[in-house]
Structures are given as C-alpha cells and as structure tokens.
C-alpha positions in Angstrom: 0.0 0.0 0.0 1.4 3.4 -1.0 2.5 5.4 2.1 0.1 8.4 1.8 0.4 9.2 5.5 1.4 7.3 8.7 -2.3 7.2 9.7 -4.9 8.4 7.2 -7.7 10.4 8.8 -11.3 9.4 8.2 -13.5 12.3 6.9 -17.2 11.7 6.6 -19.4 13.5 4.1 -23.2 13.1 4.8 -25.3 13.1 1.6 -28.6 12.2 3.4 -30.4 15.5 2.4 -28.9 15.6 -1.1 -29.9 12.0 -1.7 -33.5 12.6 -0.5 -33.9 15.7 -2.6 -32.3 14.0 -5.6 -34.6 11.0 -5.2 -37.6 13.3 -5.8 -35.9 14.8 -8.8 -35.4 11.4 -10.3 -39.0 10.5 -9.6 -40.1 13.3 -12.0 -39.1 11.4 -15.2 -40.7 8.3 -13.8 -44.0 10.0 -14.3 -43.2 10.7 -18.0 -44.9 7.6 -19.4 -48.1 8.5 -17.4 -48.0 12.1 -18.6 -47.3 11.0 -22.1 -50.2 8.5 -21.9 -52.6 11.3 -20.7 -51.4 13.7 -23.4 -51.6 11.1 -26.2 -55.1 10.1 -25.0 -56.3 13.7 -25.1 -54.9 14.4 -28.5 -56.0 11.1 -30.1 -59.5 11.4 -28.7 -59.7 14.9 -30.2 -60.4 16.6 -26.8 -58.6 19.8 -27.7 -61.3 22.4 -27.6 -62.1 24.8 -24.8 -59.9 26.9 -22.6 -59.9 24.5 -19.7 -58.8 21.4 -21.7 -56.1 23.4 -23.5 -54.8 24.6 -20.1 -54.6 21.0 -18.9 -52.6 20.0 -22.0 -50.3 23.0 -21.5 -49.6 22.1 -17.9 -48.9 18.4 -18.9 -46.4 19.7 -21.5 -44.7 21.9 -18.9 -44.5 18.9 -16.5 -42.9 16.7 -19.2 -40.3 19.4 -19.9 -39.6 19.7 -16.2 -39.1 15.9 -16.0 -36.4 16.1 -18.7 -34.5 19.0 -17.0 -34.5 17.5 -13.5 -33.3 14.1 -14.8 -30.2 15.7 -16.4 -28.8 17.5 -13.5 -28.7 17.8 -9.7 -27.8 21.5 -9.2 -29.8 24.6 -8.2 -31.5 24.8 -11.6 -32.8 21.3 -11.3 -34.3 21.9 -7.9 -35.9 25.2 -8.9 -37.4 23.5 -12.0 -38.6 20.7 -9.8 -40.4 23.1 -7.5 -42.0 24.6 -10.6 -43.0 21.0 -11.5 -44.6 20.6 -8.1 -46.6 23.8 -8.7 -47.7 22.4 -12.1 -49.0 19.3 -10.4 -50.8 21.4 -7.8 -52.4 23.5 -10.6 -53.4 20.3 -12.4 -55.2 19.1 -9.4 -57.1 22.4 -9.0 -58.1 22.5 -12.7 -59.2 18.9 -12.6 -61.6 19.8 -9.7 -62.7 22.8 -11.7 -63.4 20.6 -14.8 -65.3 18.1 -12.7 -67.5 20.8 -11.2 -68.7 22.0 -14.7 -72.4 21.3 -15.1 -72.9 19.5 -11.8 -73.3 22.4 -9.3 -75.7 20.5 -7.0 -73.6 17.4 -6.7 -70.5 19.4 -6.4 -71.8 21.4 -3.5 -72.7 18.2 -1.7 -69.2 16.8 -2.2 -67.4 20.1 -1.4 -66.0 19.0 2.0 -64.5 15.8 0.4 -63.1 17.9 -2.4 -61.5 20.3 0.0 -60.0 17.3 2.1 -58.7 15.8 -1.1 -57.0 19.0 -2.2 -55.4 19.4 1.3 -54.1 15.9 1.1 -52.6 16.5 -2.3 -51.2 19.8 -1.2 -49.6 18.1 1.9 -48.1 15.4 -0.3 -46.6 17.9 -2.8 -45.2 20.0 0.1 -43.6 16.9 1.5 -42.0 16.4 -1.9 -40.8 20.0 -2.2 -39.4 20.4 1.3 -36.0 18.5 0.7 -35.3 20.7 -2.3 -36.1 23.8 -0.4 -33.8 22.7 2.5 -31.0 21.8 0.1 -31.1 25.2 -1.6 -30.2 26.9 1.7 -27.9 24.1 3.0 -24.5 25.2 4.5 -21.1 24.2 2.9 -20.1 20.5 3.0 -16.8 19.0 4.4 -15.4 19.4 0.9 -15.9 23.2 0.9 -18.8 24.3 -1.3 -22.5 23.9 -0.6 -24.2 20.8 -2.1 -25.9 22.7 -4.9 -22.7 24.7 -5.7 -20.7 21.5 -5.8 -23.2 19.9 -8.2 -23.1 23.0 -10.3 -19.3 22.7 -10.6 -19.5 19.0 -11.4 -22.1 19.7 -14.1 -20.0 22.4 -15.6 -16.9 20.1 -15.6 -18.9 17.3 -17.2 -20.4 19.6 -19.8 -17.0 21.0 -20.8 -15.3 17.6 -20.8 -18.0 15.6 -22.7 -17.1 14.4 -26.1 -19.8 13.8 -28.8 -19.9 10.4 -30.3 -21.3 9.5 -33.8 -25.1 9.3 -33.6 -25.1 6.1 -35.6 -22.6 3.3 -35.3 -22.5 -0.3 -36.4 -23.6 -2.6 -33.5 -22.0 -5.9 -32.8 -25.1 -7.7 -34.0 -26.8 -5.3 -36.5 -29.6 -7.8 -37.5 -30.9 -8.2 -34.0 -30.6 -4.5 -33.3 -32.6 -3.7 -36.4 -35.3 -6.2 -35.5 -35.8 -4.8 -32.0 -35.9 -1.2 -33.2 -38.4 -2.1 -35.9 -40.5 -3.9 -33.4 -40.4 -0.8 -31.1 -41.6 1.5 -34.0 -44.3 -1.0 -34.9 -45.6 -1.0 -31.3 -45.6 2.8 -31.2 -47.5 3.2 -34.4 -50.0 0.5 -33.5 -50.6 2.2 -30.1 -51.4 5.5 -31.7 -53.7 4.0 -34.3 -55.5 1.9 -31.7 -56.0 5.0 -29.5 -57.2 7.1 -32.4 -59.6 4.6 -34.0 -60.9 2.5 -31.1 -61.0 5.2 -28.4 -61.6 2.7 -25.5 -58.5 0.7 -25.9 -55.9 0.6 -23.0 -52.4 1.7 -24.0 -50.8 0.0 -21.0 -49.9 -3.3 -22.8 -48.4 -1.2 -25.7 -46.4 0.8 -23.1 -45.0 -2.4 -21.5 -44.2 -4.1 -24.8 -42.6 -0.9 -26.3 -40.4 -0.5 -23.2 -39.2 -4.1 -23.4 -38.4 -3.7 -27.1 -36.6 -0.5 -26.5 -34.6 -2.0 -23.7 -33.5 -5.0 -25.9 -32.6 -2.7 -28.7 -30.4 -0.6 -26.4 -28.5 -3.7 -25.3 -27.9 -4.9 -28.8 -27.0 -1.4 -30.0 -24.4 -0.7 -27.2 -20.8 0.2 -28.0 -18.1 -2.3 -27.4 -15.2 -1.0 -25.3 -12.7 -1.2 -28.2 -14.9 0.8 -30.6 -15.8 3.3 -28.0 -12.2 4.0 -27.1 -11.2 4.2 -30.7 -13.7 7.1 -31.2 -13.3 8.7 -27.7 -9.7 9.6 -27.0 -10.2 10.8 -23.5 -8.7 8.8 -20.6 -11.2 6.2 -19.6 -13.3 5.6 -16.5 -12.6 2.0 -15.7 -15.3 0.0 -13.8 -14.1 -3.1 -11.9 -16.3 -5.6 -10.1 -16.8 -9.2 -9.2 -19.1 -10.8 -11.8 -21.3 -12.2 -9.0 -22.3 -8.6 -8.3 -23.9 -8.2 -11.7 -27.0 -9.7 -10.1 -27.2 -7.0 -7.4 -30.0 -4.7 -8.2 -30.6 -1.3 -6.6 -33.8 0.0 -5.2 -35.4 2.5 -7.6 -34.9 6.2 -6.8 -37.8 8.3 -5.6 -41.5 7.7 -4.9 -42.5 6.5 -8.3 -41.2 2.9 -9.0 -39.5 2.0 -12.3 -40.5 -1.1 -14.2 -36.9 -2.4 -14.1 -34.3 -2.2 -11.3 -30.8 -1.2 -12.4 -27.3 -2.4 -11.5 -24.7 0.0 -10.0 -22.8 -0.1 -13.3 -25.9 1.2 -15.2 -26.7 3.8 -12.5 -23.1 5.2 -12.7 -23.0 5.3 -16.5 -24.5 8.8 -17.3 -22.0 10.5 -14.9 -19.0 8.4 -15.8 -19.5 9.1 -19.5 -19.0 12.8 -18.8 -15.6 12.1 -17.4 -14.4 9.7 -20.1 -15.3 6.5 -22.0 -16.9 4.2 -19.4 -15.5 0.7 -19.9 -15.4 -2.7 -18.2 -15.0 -6.3 -18.9 -17.9 -8.5 -19.9 -18.8 -11.6 -18.0 -17.7 -14.5 -20.3 -20.7 -16.4 -19.2 -23.1 -13.7 -20.5 -24.2 -13.9 -24.1 -25.7 -10.4 -24.1 -24.0 -8.0 -21.6 -26.3 -5.7 -19.5 -26.5 -2.0 -20.0 -23.9 0.3 -18.4 -20.3 0.5 -19.4 -19.0 -0.5 -22.8 -17.8 -4.1 -22.6 -14.6 -5.8 -23.7 -14.3 -9.5 -24.0 -11.2 -11.2 -22.8 -10.0 -14.7 -22.0 -8.4 -15.9 -18.8 -5.0 -15.5 -20.5 -5.5 -11.8 -21.6 -7.7 -10.0 -19.0 -5.0 -9.2 -16.5 -2.8 -7.5 -19.1 -5.7 -5.5 -20.4 -6.8 -4.4 -17.0 -3.3 -3.2 -16.1 -3.1 -1.2 -19.3 -6.5 0.4 -18.5 -5.5 1.2 -14.9 -2.4 3.0 -15.9 -4.2 5.2 -18.4 -7.4 5.7 -16.5 -8.8 9.1 -15.5 -10.9 7.5 -12.8 -11.2 3.9 -11.5 -14.4 2.7 -9.9 -14.3 -0.5 -8.0 -17.3 -2.3 -6.5 -16.0 -3.9 -3.3 -16.2 -7.7 -3.6 -14.6 -10.7 -1.8 -13.1 -12.5 -4.8 -9.5 -13.1 -5.9 -9.9 -11.1 -9.1 -11.1 -8.0 -7.2 -8.2 -8.4 -4.7 -5.7 -8.7 -7.6 -7.2 -5.6 -9.3 -6.8 -3.6 -6.1 -3.2 -4.8 -5.7 -2.4 -3.7 -9.2 -4.0 -0.3 -8.6 -1.8 0.2 -5.6 1.3 -1.1 -7.3 1.1 1.4 -10.2 0.4 4.3 -7.8 -3.2 4.9 -8.8 -4.9 5.0 -5.4 -5.5 8.7 -5.8 -7.9 8.1 -8.7 -9.7 5.1 -7.1 -13.4 5.2 -5.9 -14.6 2.2 -4.0 -18.3 1.6 -4.0 -20.0 -0.5 -1.3 -23.1 -2.1 -2.8 -25.7 -3.8 -0.7 -24.6 -7.2 0.6 -25.9 -10.1 -1.3 -28.5 -12.3 0.4 -26.7 -14.7 2.7 -23.4 -12.8 2.6 -24.0 -10.1 5.3 -20.8 -8.3 6.2 -18.6 -9.7 3.5 -17.6 -6.4 2.1 -16.5 -5.0 5.5 -14.4 -8.2 6.0 -12.8 -7.7 2.6 -12.0 -4.1 3.3 -10.5 -4.8 6.7 -8.5 -7.8 5.4 -7.0 -5.9 2.5 -6.2 -2.6 4.3 -4.8 -4.3 7.4 -1.3 -3.0 8.4 -1.6 0.0 6.1 -2.0 3.7 6.8 -5.8 3.2 6.2 -6.3 0.5 8.7 -7.5 2.7 11.6 -9.8 4.7 9.3 -11.3 1.5 7.8 -11.9 0.3 11.3 -14.0 3.3 12.1 -16.2 2.8 9.1 -19.9 2.1 9.4 -20.1 0.1 6.1 -23.9 -0.1 6.2 -24.1 3.7 6.1 -21.2 4.2 3.7 -21.8 4.3 0.0 -18.4 5.2 -1.5 -14.8 5.6 -0.4 -12.3 8.1 -1.9 -8.5 7.9 -1.1 -7.1 11.4 -0.8 -3.6 12.3 0.4 -3.6 11.8 4.1 -7.2 11.0 4.6 -10.0 8.5 3.6 -13.2 10.2 2.5 -16.3 8.2 3.4 -19.4 9.3 1.6 -22.7 8.0 3.0 -25.9 8.9 4.8 -27.6 8.3 8.1 -29.9 5.5 6.8 -28.7 2.0 6.2 -30.9 1.6 3.1 -28.9 1.9 -0.1 -30.9 3.0 -3.1 -29.9 3.8 -6.7 -29.9 7.5 -6.0 -27.5 7.2 -3.1 -24.9 5.8 -5.4 -25.5 8.5 -8.0 -25.2 11.3 -5.5 -22.1 9.6 -3.9 -20.4 9.2 -7.2 -21.2 12.8 -8.1 -19.5 13.8 -4.8 -16.6 11.5 -5.5 -16.0 13.1 -9.0 -15.7 16.5 -7.2 -13.3 15.1 -4.6 -11.0 13.2 -6.9 -10.9 15.5 -10.0 -11.9 19.0 -8.9 -11.0 19.6 -5.2 
C-alpha cells in the first residue's frame, strides 16, 4: 500500500439530504410515461377544444419538460425547476376539480367537503416532496468546501466541458438483432397511436410495456463495445471493476415512483461516468448479451490481466465495487502497485443475500497493516456508499440511513468526482 500518511484520517461526508432531494428529482421522469399517456389520450380522442382542456394540456407539457430537465442535473437549476413542476402538479389538481364541477353544481356542493379534504391531502403530499429541495437550496457548505448545490453546479460544468460527442449512428456488434428490435419498437408505437385514435376505448398499458421491453433490448444490442468506444473517444477512460457475481445485485429505484426495471450499480453510474471519459469494463464471459452500463470488452483468462493493467495506468478514474473475490483483490493490488490509489473510488453495494458483512471483512482484510487500517476500522459500512482515497485521509461518503438505493450511489459518485478530480 502506498505510504500516503502514517495514519490516514477518516473524513465523513453526509449526503442524506442531497440524496433525498435527488430522489424526488429522479422521480419526475418516472412520471413521464403516465403524462405521455394522458397527453396522447387527449390528442388522439380529439379533446382539444375549450380553454380548460387546452390549459390542462399545456400544464402536462410543462411537466414533461420539467421531467427532462430534472433528470439531467442535480444542481440549483434542477431543484428550482422541480419546485415549478410541483406547482404544475398542484395547478393540475385544482383545474381537474374545476373541470369536474362543470355542469354539476348540486352534486359538487354536496361533495365540497370531500373535495377540500382531497385538495389538502394532495397539497400536503406535494409540500412533502418539495421540502427537501427547499432545504438543500439553503444548506451550508459541506466538508469538501462548497454547498451541495454549488458542488453539483461545478460538477455539471466540468462534465459539460469535458464531454465528447460520439457518432449518432454506429455499427452494432449484431446489426440484424438491433434492427429487429428497433423495428418492433416502431411497430408497437404506431399500433398504439392508431388503436387509440380509432378504437378510443383501448388501453395503452400493454403497448407501453411491450414498447419499453423492445426499446430495452434494442439498447442492449446497439451498445458500443469497449474497443470501438475508445477508438472514437480519445479521453482517458473511466474503468469499472467488479466481481461478476455482483452483476446480479439490483438497486432499489430512486424516488417515490417505481421504475419497471431495477438497475445495477454499473448502469446507474454510466451517465455521470461518460461525462468524465469513455466508461469501460470487462464482460462476464458467461453472459451472451451483456447488460447495459459500461461499454464491454471480452477477454479470455489469459489476456484479461494484461488488459486491466493497461487500463488502470491510463485511466482518468477507477471505480471498483467492493467484492470478496480473488480477481477484485488482484485488481486492487495492481491499482496500488502502479500508484493509482488517488484516482480510485470504491463503491460499497448492498450485501448479497446470505453474505452479510462480507464487504466489510474484505476491506479490513485488505487494508490491514496499512495507513488506512485505523480509518477503515472506524467505518460504518452499512451507512457508507463510497470511499475516496485522498492524500492523508480517507473520504467516506454516506448517509444516516442503512438503506442503499440507486440515487444514493448517483449522489455519492457525483461527490466522488468532485473530490478526486476537482478539489
């Protein structure tokens, strides 16, 4: 282990508030299919006359735009737009009551107390959603210096200036299958619109599920290989290392609206990592179709170690998911041997079922008799999401809760990017 300090100090960064506020931001795009369904239904049914209906469509459009913005960033702009989105939802509820009251004055007067109670309940729920963003906008500076929203603004600016455009079209590894799934997706989309326009009473939910599945499979077949990606993108790569058994670890969805498919840590990290450099990893040889996330490289047992060492030396950032396997141990040893600990981020995924505490045991075993031993001994692994190795100190990024969700890793990785590349 490289001698950074005689005893590295442990510095904790609490991301509890930032993660809770970001979870609500990431919930906004989860409502996009529902909003799209509503808008498509209104347009296809021809309900576009009258000031009230036009106003509802306008508010739905604003909400959809808000979803797009909040999904792309975690800084002040995102939280302000999210608060506007909350206001749009509140306005939609009021207008919906207004529309329902049209032409039914007697019944509406009878149900007025229930309507008021419903509006208060909706208002309370929306206030509960907005409160974390309001608190975060006025939060004090973190242990790293800037406030959470200022740190996110700097990270966003860094990623935007560092991002490299890739060709819009490229040749996939299996062009026939990619073409089939994309054609199937277009067929489902066209059929859904025609069915909604002609039949009026048809449910679009089966089309939404089938279209999402076809889109997902197309993305997997159309993904870049690591070799082709690095040939186009000349930036230093972000290398993702993990035990293949952790490919089955799925993260709880972010926010209050569930997503139809749980994602892996690798897939959750991908949008941020691609802003730093080409995001690459090795494919599990046992997998015929690698999952989404980093661009994959296929290697044999005879070639993977040499390829990893080459990647480690040239990497801009190394992200390693803690795992108790010989391959992960060897990878960490090589990172240390080439003097690359300063660009290492260790993620601590949820323990696999039946393997409680294995990641803590792995950490303590590997860092025993090093300058990090005392700091590792003080860690509460259940509440720690990521570790960053800075000169003279170990940065532990985590939160007060032991529940580890997808958004916790996104916010922690965002913080790690600032700590390793910008502080």
